[in-house]
C-alpha positions, 0 to 999 in steps of 0.5 A: 500500500503506498505511503501518504507521500507516494499517494500525493505524488501519484495524485499530482501526476494524475491531475497534471494540466497546464496551470494557466487554462482553468480560470480563462475556460471557466470564467463563468461565461465571459470569453468566447468559444474561439478563444476558449479553444485557442487557450486549450490548444495552447495549454495542451501544447505547452504542458507535460501531462499524464495519464487519465487527466491528460485524456480529460484535458484534451477532451474539453471541447467547444461543446463543453466550454459552451455549457459553461459559456451559457452561464452568463453573469453581468458584473455591470448590472450587479455591482456588488455581491457574489455574482460580481465576484465570480464574473471578475475572473480573479481567483484572488477575489475568492478569499476565505471568509471570516467566521462571524455569525453562523450562516443559515441553511441555503435555500435554493430557487424554484427552478432547482427543486426536485431530484436531478442526476448530475454529471461532474466533469473535471475541467482544470486547476489553477495555482494562483498564489503570487507569494507562494511558488507552484513548486512549494505548493505542489509539495504540500500534501495537506492542501485540500484536494491533493489527497483523496477524501480531503474535500468530502464532495469531491473525494478524488479531484480530477475524476468524472462522476455522476451522482444524485442531487435532491432539493426539497419541493417544499422548503428548497433545502438540499438533502445534504445526507442523500447528495453527499452520500452519492457524491462520496461513493461516486468518486470512490466507486464502492459503498464507502459511507456508513452514516451521515449525521446532519439536521438542517433545522437544528444546525445547518453548519455541521455534517458528520460522515462515518465511513464503513470500517477498514474500507477507505484508508484516508478516512474513518470519519469526516467532520464538516463545519460551515463558516459562511454562505452566500447566494444570488439570484440574477433575474435578467439572466435566470442565473443562481450562484451560491457558495459555501465555506468549509472547514473539514477535519478528517480522521483516519488510520495513522501510521502509528498503531493506535494513534489516529491521523487527523488532518484539517483542510479549508476550502470553499465551493462556488456554484453556478447554475442556470436552466439550460436553453434547450428544451425550454430549460425545464429539465436540465440545468447547466453549471459550474463549480469552482473549488478554492483551497486555503491554507490552515493556520497551522500550516507553515506557509500560512503567513505567506497566504493567509486568506487567498486560495492556493489552489482552485479546481473546476468542474463542469455540471450538467443535471437532468431532472430525474423526477420527470413526473414533477410539474414545475 
């Protein structure tokens, strides 16, 4: 069984694509398809990439880019708010949130209610720090996303998966237990989750995930703590954006017998969703997920980059309504 450091090295090789391509390709609908294609071709031609991630990178096409380009944000008409932050195309704008008042549970708009089969495709990553070199970042195995299960909803960054997402018809709240279980097991490829404890009414900001004993090396239990949320619905375009800032504590088997391993990670998810322009948008959603990884205060590099992300991952989302009998 490979050591943690060996797993990290393998993971970095698997994810390896040109650093500069992510934000330009997935800038939430700002660039033209021709410009996107040129950037992809240039990035592939100038980088050394390996394995399955190489195939994923080369598979990104004008069709895939257009899915994100249809999700248009208009910073000129929204001077403040989450939409403007995402439309700015600046990864450094995705600074870590300062914990203040515990946030309320996320309520989703009417067009997202129901059960959806979601296709998630890895689209690239970026190391945006201007104060820490890419070499130093890539050697830090504790950055969320570099090891399996270090980001609960993206247990194996770089892998394409399918999962089920359910938004309650009455409340507009996501069924976090069902969705998260489907995401984890989709990424890991086996029945990994024993139990998830979550109550949106009593405490929407803590999720406890227990894994099946001895099946997942990096995780026996995960505790998720949400520090902040934000959301915005843009009436002119029908685009819905939302974010969630998380602190994850992962407990796993340590290298010493009887001493559990505990790893803390900080990251934020930024989602963009809109009804598809095809088929009237009733049963298909197009989306993008950006995940920003931050350094933990206990990390030796923390004071070099205390609030801005040191890694950003991008995924393309396509959701098809599973409960087609529902009337919207």
